[in-house]
NUFI-957728 format. One record per residue (C-alpha): x, y, z; residue number from 1; residue in one letter. Coordinates in pm, 1 decimal, decimal comma, always signed. Example, Ala and Ser with C-alpha at 12.3 -4.5 7.8 and 13.67 -1.06 7.14 Angstrom:
BEGIN
> +1230,0 -450,0 +780,0 1 a
> +1367,0 -106,0 +714,0 2 s
//
This chain:
BEGIN
> +1387,9 -698,3 -1696,0 1 m
> +1070,4 -573,1 -1860,7 2 a
> +784,6 -329,4 -1862,5 3 s
> +428,2 -448,6 -1798,2 4 i
> +132,8 -297,2 -1986,1 5 h
> -222,2 -361,9 -1863,9 6 i
> -506,6 -236,7 -2082,1 7 e
> -877,6 -243,3 -1992,8 8 d
> -844,5 -566,1 -1794,5 9 i
> -1170,2 -715,2 -1672,5 10 r
> -1236,9 -1029,0 -1473,0 11 k
> -1572,0 -1192,6 -1406,8 12 a
> -1680,8 -1522,2 -1257,2 13 y
> -2019,7 -1565,3 -1417,5 14 g
> -2224,9 -1263,8 -1312,5 15 d
> -1977,0 -1165,7 -1041,3 16 f
> -1737,6 -897,2 -1166,1 17 h
> -1403,9 -861,8 -983,8 18 v
> -1213,4 -615,0 -1205,0 19 l
> -1383,1 -336,3 -1398,5 20 h
> -1149,1 -214,5 -1670,7 21 g
> -803,9 -171,1 -1516,6 22 v
> -537,6 +28,5 -1704,3 23 d
> -181,3 +39,5 -1572,9 24 l
> +170,2 +82,7 -1712,4 25 d
> +466,6 -43,3 -1507,5 26 i
> +809,8 +70,2 -1621,7 27 s
> +1118,0 -145,7 -1656,5 28 d
> +1282,3 -177,4 -1314,3 29 g
> +995,9 -13,3 -1125,1 30 e
> +863,2 -138,2 -789,1 31 f
> +484,3 -104,0 -792,2 32 v
> +264,4 -198,3 -498,2 33 v
> -103,0 -288,1 -539,9 34 l
> -280,3 -201,5 -216,8 35 v
> -637,2 -213,7 -97,7 36 g
> -879,0 -397,6 +131,6 37 p
> -957,5 -768,0 +101,6 38 s
> -1169,0 -838,2 -205,9 39 g
> -1063,3 -526,3 -398,4 40 c
> -916,5 -732,5 -687,8 41 g
> -544,0 -673,7 -629,5 42 k
> -447,5 -1042,8 -595,9 43 s
> -668,2 -1133,8 -891,2 44 t
> -487,0 -876,7 -1105,4 45 l
> -148,6 -1011,9 -995,1 46 l
> -251,0 -1369,3 -1074,1 47 r
> -369,7 -1258,3 -1418,0 48 m
> -27,8 -1105,7 -1486,5 49 i
> +125,7 -1436,6 -1376,3 50 a
> -110,5 -1641,4 -1592,3 51 g
> -273,2 -1817,7 -1297,0 52 l
> -611,1 -1658,0 -1376,4 53 e
> -767,2 -1621,6 -1720,5 54 e
> -837,2 -1275,0 -1856,2 55 v
> -1207,1 -1214,6 -1922,8 56 t
> -1125,4 -921,8 -2151,5 57 s
> -844,9 -674,8 -2209,2 58 g
> -473,9 -712,0 -2281,2 59 t
> -162,4 -781,9 -2075,7 60 i
> +180,4 -726,5 -2229,9 61 r
> +515,6 -813,0 -2073,9 62 i
> +814,9 -656,3 -2245,5 63 d
> +584,2 -562,0 -2533,6 64 g
> +463,9 -917,5 -2589,6 65 r
> +94,6 -1003,5 -2548,9 66 r
> +76,4 -1281,5 -2289,6 67 v
> -298,7 -1336,5 -2243,0 68 n
> -285,0 -1687,5 -2387,4 69 d
> +61,4 -1788,0 -2266,2 70 l
> +108,1 -2044,0 -1989,7 71 d
> +273,0 -1913,9 -1670,1 72 p
> +597,4 -2097,1 -1750,9 73 k
> +623,0 -1911,5 -2083,3 74 d
> +582,9 -1559,3 -1939,5 75 r
> +930,9 -1543,7 -1784,8 76 d
> +809,4 -1416,9 -1449,3 77 i
> +872,9 -1542,8 -1094,7 78 a
> +613,5 -1536,2 -819,1 79 m
> +665,0 -1532,5 -443,1 80 v
> +360,3 -1652,4 -250,1 81 f
> +230,5 -1585,8 +99,8 82 q
> +247,1 -1961,2 +172,6 83 s
> +614,2 -1991,7 +55,9 84 y
> +518,8 -2294,2 -164,6 85 a
> +844,2 -2481,0 -91,4 86 l
> +888,9 -2851,4 -158,3 87 y
> +900,5 -3006,4 +192,9 88 p
> +1110,7 -3307,9 +91,1 89 h
> +1383,6 -3095,1 -72,3 90 m
> +1673,9 -2911,0 +87,1 91 s
> +1707,7 -2534,5 +58,5 92 v
> +1965,5 -2583,8 -215,0 93 k
> +1739,8 -2818,6 -410,8 94 d
> +1437,4 -2590,7 -372,0 95 n
> +1634,4 -2297,2 -508,5 96 m
> +1784,1 -2490,2 -799,5 97 s
> +1473,2 -2688,1 -898,0 98 y
> +1349,2 -2461,7 -1180,0 99 s
> +1696,7 -2446,3 -1334,8 100 l
> +1736,0 -2823,5 -1318,4 101 r
> +1400,2 -2860,6 -1495,7 102 l
> +1539,3 -2644,4 -1774,6 103 r
> +1847,3 -2868,1 -1789,2 104 k
> +2072,7 -2572,2 -1710,8 105 t
> +2443,2 -2652,7 -1684,1 106 a
> +2551,5 -2755,4 -1332,5 107 k
> +2815,2 -2483,3 -1314,2 108 e
> +2560,6 -2215,9 -1402,5 109 k
> +2314,1 -2353,1 -1147,0 110 i
> +2581,2 -2347,5 -876,4 111 a
> +2673,7 -1986,0 -955,7 112 r
> +2309,8 -1872,7 -953,4 113 a
> +2217,7 -2054,9 -632,1 114 v
> +2532,1 -1948,7 -446,6 115 n
> +2486,7 -1589,3 -559,0 116 g
> +2123,5 -1577,7 -441,0 117 a
> +2211,5 -1750,9 -113,9 118 a
> +2482,5 -1492,7 -50,7 119 g
> +2245,7 -1201,5 -113,3 120 k
> +1985,3 -1348,4 +121,6 121 l
> +2213,9 -1481,9 +395,6 122 g
> +2110,0 -1843,0 +335,4 123 l
> +2453,9 -2007,8 +317,3 124 e
> +2428,2 -2175,6 +662,6 125 p
> +2092,8 -2334,9 +578,1 126 f
> +2150,7 -2486,0 +233,3 127 m
> +2130,1 -2849,1 +352,3 128 a
> +1821,2 -2797,9 +567,5 129 r
> +1466,2 -2881,8 +471,0 130 r
> +1185,8 -2624,8 +505,8 131 p
> +1050,4 -2770,7 +831,6 132 r
> +1384,1 -2688,1 +998,5 133 a
> +1359,5 -2318,5 +903,3 134 l
> +1184,1 -2020,8 +1060,7 135 s
> +912,0 -1833,9 +874,2 136 g
> +1152,4 -1559,6 +773,4 137 g
> +1409,6 -1810,0 +649,5 138 q
> +1145,3 -1992,2 +444,1 139 r
> +1040,8 -1664,1 +286,2 140 q
> +1402,0 -1588,4 +195,2 141 r
> +1428,1 -1932,6 +32,0 142 v
> +1113,6 -1857,8 -169,7 143 a
> +1269,5 -1529,5 -279,2 144 m
> +1597,9 -1704,3 -361,2 145 g
> +1415,7 -1956,7 -577,0 146 r
> +1269,0 -1665,3 -771,8 147 a
> +1601,5 -1481,3 -804,0 148 i
> +1797,2 -1772,1 -955,1 149 v
> +1564,0 -1778,4 -1253,9 150 r
> +1657,0 -1419,6 -1347,6 151 q
> +1301,1 -1352,5 -1470,1 152 p
> +1173,8 -1046,0 -1649,7 153 k
> +953,7 -955,5 -1352,5 154 a
> +897,5 -1053,3 -990,9 155 f
> +543,1 -1084,3 -855,7 156 l
> +486,0 -1085,8 -478,0 157 f
> +149,0 -1196,5 -337,8 158 d
> +134,3 -1075,0 +24,9 159 e
> +464,4 -1250,9 +101,5 160 p
> +499,9 -1117,5 +457,6 161 l
> +147,6 -1178,1 +590,2 162 s
> +244,2 -1490,9 +785,9 163 n
> +531,5 -1322,0 +971,1 164 l
> +524,3 -1142,2 +1304,3 165 d
> +551,0 -761,9 +1314,3 166 a
> +924,0 -743,9 +1388,0 167 r
> +1012,1 -995,5 +1118,3 168 l
> +787,1 -818,8 +866,1 169 r
> +978,7 -498,7 +928,4 170 e
> +1309,7 -678,5 +874,8 171 h
> +1190,6 -852,5 +558,1 172 m
> +1055,9 -524,7 +414,1 173 r
> +1404,9 -381,6 +439,0 174 a
> +1551,3 -696,6 +281,3 175 e
> +1310,2 -683,2 -12,1 176 i
> +1376,0 -314,1 -71,6 177 k
> +1752,9 -366,0 -58,8 178 k
> +1725,1 -663,6 -292,4 179 l
> +1521,0 -463,0 -540,4 180 h
> +1788,1 -193,5 -551,4 181 k
> +2060,6 -453,6 -609,9 182 e
> +1875,7 -639,4 -884,8 183 l
> +1699,5 -345,0 -1049,8 184 g
> +1412,6 -583,8 -1111,7 185 a
> +1062,2 -497,5 -1228,6 186 t
> +846,3 -589,8 -928,7 187 s
> +472,9 -597,0 -860,3 188 v
> +383,1 -644,3 -495,4 189 y
> +37,9 -705,0 -348,5 190 v
> -49,6 -616,7 +10,1 191 t
> -338,5 -494,1 +223,0 192 h
> -86,4 -333,7 +460,7 193 d
> -52,1 +34,6 +374,5 194 q
> +271,1 +61,8 +577,7 195 i
> +429,1 -198,7 +347,2 196 e
> +299,9 -4,6 +49,6 197 a
> +438,9 +327,2 +173,8 198 m
> +783,9 +191,0 +259,5 199 t
> +842,4 -31,1 -44,3 200 l
> +684,2 +133,8 -346,5 201 a
> +817,3 +357,2 -618,9 202 d
> +448,1 +394,4 -702,1 203 r
> +137,0 +279,1 -520,2 204 i
> -175,6 +160,3 -699,4 205 v
> -467,4 +202,0 -458,1 206 a
> -759,7 -25,1 -548,7 207 m
> -1114,1 -63,5 -422,6 208 n
> -1409,3 -251,9 -565,5 209 g
> -1211,6 -374,7 -866,6 210 g
> -1125,6 -19,3 -974,2 211 v
> -800,8 +176,5 -948,0 212 i
> -863,6 +474,1 -720,8 213 q
> -526,3 +647,8 -752,1 214 q
> -174,3 +584,2 -881,6 215 v
> +125,0 +781,3 -758,6 216 g
> +426,6 +794,7 -532,1 217 s
> +365,5 +711,7 -164,1 218 p
> +380,9 +1079,0 -68,7 219 l
> +145,3 +1174,2 -354,3 220 d
> -122,2 +949,0 -207,1 221 l
> -49,9 +1062,8 +147,0 222 y
> -37,5 +1436,4 +80,1 223 d
> -296,8 +1464,0 -198,9 224 r
> -542,9 +1172,2 -182,5 225 p
> -766,2 +1170,2 -488,8 226 a
> -1078,4 +1070,0 -299,4 227 n
> -1216,4 +975,6 +39,0 228 l
> -1126,7 +609,5 -0,8 229 f
> -757,5 +684,1 -50,2 230 v
> -766,6 +946,2 +223,8 231 a
> -904,2 +694,3 +472,0 232 g
> -699,0 +394,3 +362,8 233 f
> -353,1 +550,0 +339,3 234 i
> -212,5 +665,7 +671,6 235 g
> -203,9 +521,7 +1023,8 236 s
> -380,4 +639,6 +1234,0 237 p
> -637,7 +709,0 +964,0 238 a
> -741,1 +1055,8 +853,1 239 m
> -1018,7 +1224,5 +1053,4 240 n
> -1329,1 +1303,5 +847,9 241 i
> -1589,3 +1575,8 +915,1 242 f
> -1910,3 +1653,9 +730,5 243 e
> -1947,2 +2027,3 +668,6 244 a
> -2082,2 +2300,4 +440,8 245 r
> -1881,8 +2551,5 +245,1 246 y
> -1909,3 +2918,6 +330,6 247 r
> -1739,6 +3221,3 +182,2 248 q
> -1796,2 +3568,4 +322,4 249 s
> -1597,2 +3886,5 +372,6 250 a
> -1319,9 +3742,0 +159,4 251 g
> -1276,4 +3439,8 +387,7 252 k
> -1348,2 +3076,1 +311,4 253 s
> -1468,8 +2841,1 +584,5 254 e
> -1592,3 +2488,9 +637,2 255 a
> -1885,2 +2498,8 +878,9 256 v
> -1941,8 +2185,3 +1084,6 257 l
> -2286,1 +2058,9 +1185,0 258 a
> -2263,3 +2229,9 +1526,0 259 d
> -2183,6 +2564,3 +1363,2 260 g
> -1809,5 +2554,5 +1428,9 261 t
> -1630,2 +2738,3 +1147,9 262 a
> -1294,5 +2600,6 +1032,5 263 i
> -1095,6 +2861,6 +838,0 264 p
> -955,2 +2760,6 +499,1 265 l
> -634,7 +2900,6 +351,7 266 v
> -779,4 +2962,2 +5,2 267 k
> -1108,9 +2982,2 -176,9 268 a
> -1244,4 +2666,3 -339,2 269 y
> -1457,6 +2626,8 -652,8 270 p
> -1760,2 +2524,4 -444,8 271 v
> -2105,8 +2682,4 -428,0 272 e
> -2205,7 +2864,5 -111,7 273 e
> -2366,7 +2620,9 +132,5 274 g
> -2270,2 +2312,6 -67,7 275 a
> -2201,2 +1995,4 +134,0 276 p
> -1831,8 +1908,2 +161,6 277 i
> -1618,1 +1668,3 +359,2 278 t
> -1314,1 +1795,6 +547,0 279 v
> -1022,0 +1563,4 +619,3 280 g
> -731,6 +1620,8 +855,4 281 v
> -460,2 +1376,8 +951,5 282 r
> -412,4 +1309,4 +1325,5 283 p
> -63,0 +1463,5 +1323,8 284 e
> -206,7 +1786,2 +1180,8 285 h
> -452,7 +1839,8 +1464,7 286 l
> -316,1 +2083,2 +1722,3 287 i
> -409,3 +1985,7 +2079,7 288 v
> -376,0 +2238,6 +2361,1 289 e
> -494,5 +2225,0 +2720,3 290 e
> -619,2 +2582,6 +2696,1 291 s
> -579,5 +2746,4 +2360,5 292 g
> -913,1 +2897,1 +2263,7 293 g
> -984,4 +2623,3 +2012,3 294 g
> -1270,7 +2374,6 +1980,7 295 i
> -1334,6 +2184,9 +2307,8 296 p
> -1297,8 +1806,9 +2296,1 297 a
> -1290,5 +1532,8 +2559,7 298 v
> -997,6 +1291,2 +2586,6 299 v
> -1138,5 +936,6 +2580,7 300 e
> -819,4 +731,9 +2558,0 301 l
> -443,6 +792,6 +2561,6 302 v
> -214,4 +555,5 +2368,2 303 e
> +158,3 +606,8 +2428,9 304 p
> +363,7 +461,1 +2142,0 305 t
> +714,3 +543,8 +2261,2 306 g
> +787,8 +781,4 +1973,5 307 f
> +474,8 +983,8 +2047,5 308 g
> +117,9 +967,7 +2175,2 309 t
> -216,5 +895,3 +2009,0 310 i
> -512,6 +1073,7 +2165,8 311 l
> -866,4 +948,3 +2111,8 312 h
> -1099,7 +1246,1 +2137,7 313 l
> -1474,7 +1305,0 +2137,6 314 r
> -1579,4 +1617,7 +1953,4 315 l
> -1951,9 +1695,1 +1947,8 316 d
> -2036,1 +1324,4 +1936,0 317 g
> -1770,6 +1242,3 +1675,3 318 a
> -1469,7 +1026,7 +1761,5 319 h
> -1138,3 +1153,2 +1623,7 320 i
> -768,2 +1091,0 +1675,5 321 k
> -475,2 +1322,8 +1723,6 322 a
> -108,3 +1233,5 +1721,3 323 f
> +164,6 +1423,6 +1902,1 324 s
> +536,2 +1368,0 +1945,2 325 l
> +492,4 +1481,7 +2303,3 326 e
> +489,6 +1206,2 +2562,9 327 r
> +322,8 +1401,7 +2842,5 328 k
> -39,9 +1446,2 +2739,2 329 m
> -372,2 +1512,7 +2917,1 330 p
> -526,8 +1213,8 +3091,4 331 a
> -852,3 +1041,4 +2995,1 332 s
> -1153,2 +1254,6 +3081,7 333 g
> -969,7 +1584,3 +3043,7 334 a
> -1114,7 +1859,9 +2826,7 335 v
> -873,5 +1999,4 +2569,9 336 v
> -890,1 +2250,9 +2286,5 337 d
> -814,5 +2143,4 +1933,0 338 i
> -728,4 +2358,2 +1635,0 339 r
> -702,5 +2272,8 +1267,7 340 f
> -394,4 +2370,0 +1067,1 341 a
> -571,8 +2529,9 +765,0 342 p
> -287,1 +2457,6 +522,0 343 e
> -311,4 +2087,4 +609,6 344 r
> -682,2 +2036,3 +542,2 345 l
> -822,0 +1819,3 +261,8 346 h
> -1158,4 +1896,0 +102,0 347 l
> -1381,3 +1650,4 -84,7 348 f
> -1706,7 +1706,0 -271,1 349 d
> -2040,2 +1528,6 -226,6 350 a
> -1917,0 +1238,9 -443,4 351 e
> -1605,3 +1201,0 -229,6 352 g
> -1362,3 +1341,8 -487,4 353 m
> -1080,4 +1575,1 -392,0 354 r
> -1138,0 +1949,1 -440,4 355 i
> -833,7 +2160,8 -521,5 356 e
> -828,8 +2527,0 -413,2 357 p
> -863,8 +2801,2 -670,5 358 e
> -538,6 +2937,2 -804,8 359 k
> -443,2 +3277,7 -673,7 360 s
//
């Protein structure tokens, strides 16, 4: 396996710039997920690592070797695509062994590699079938098996589960994670699905507008988002956002909403009195009570999920969400009181960057 070093990578198509100076180091054996909305540059970056897109400027190194000018076949990587990219006229066995046969690998070695990958992926019963006789999940496992037999330095995944239904995606996520642990392979995985990112990654790289917004463990991004983009993108249901102004008086710090509601803060923040701030709170950190002396809000919609309930609320014209593990919740149209857990609030400045509290 190998490390991947990306230094000041830029990509432009004429006057249209896709990537704006990306720097990233991926350790040997690490599973890194590139996540972000459509058009953020994550797939372009992956294809540049693979050699399927030319680098406008910057450097990519795999295992210490500069690969900018190397053909994809010379980079010793394997890529798993969203579309599977299987040869329709070949059996599962032939699809998996094709790259090794091109290299004129010994038949015994090919058989060991293919049988080993088939065993890991549960493909033994399907080896004589052609792709059209397989389900979507089985085709994706064949595509993964074809990558495994090559024993590459790195695996690259380009939204491999997007064509699968929700239940199968969940199953395949577990399969990919288990496979990564078995192989110890360096893996770079692209997705727009933040649930995939949270469940699979050692580290997440959140991207937007061709720029890396934050790099860290899944819980780093969830608990301490670096900016408003990460705060809103990571987490489902998404974080609630409120415009406010900072106030500090009588030794207490508060965020004052537009209607004058004061939300107490646990600590003081390095913010000027009256400065505009944005307050974020995740739906599970909103406390909803039928009569608790909090801020009144109207229930607009109730979504039972089985493991809990999502409440859609209207608060002074704003639409917010709360999540509770309780199944019995107020009905639509009811007026409830909500309270903010001060220790769970996130503050952002006028530029949308995270503000950390002052140290005691």
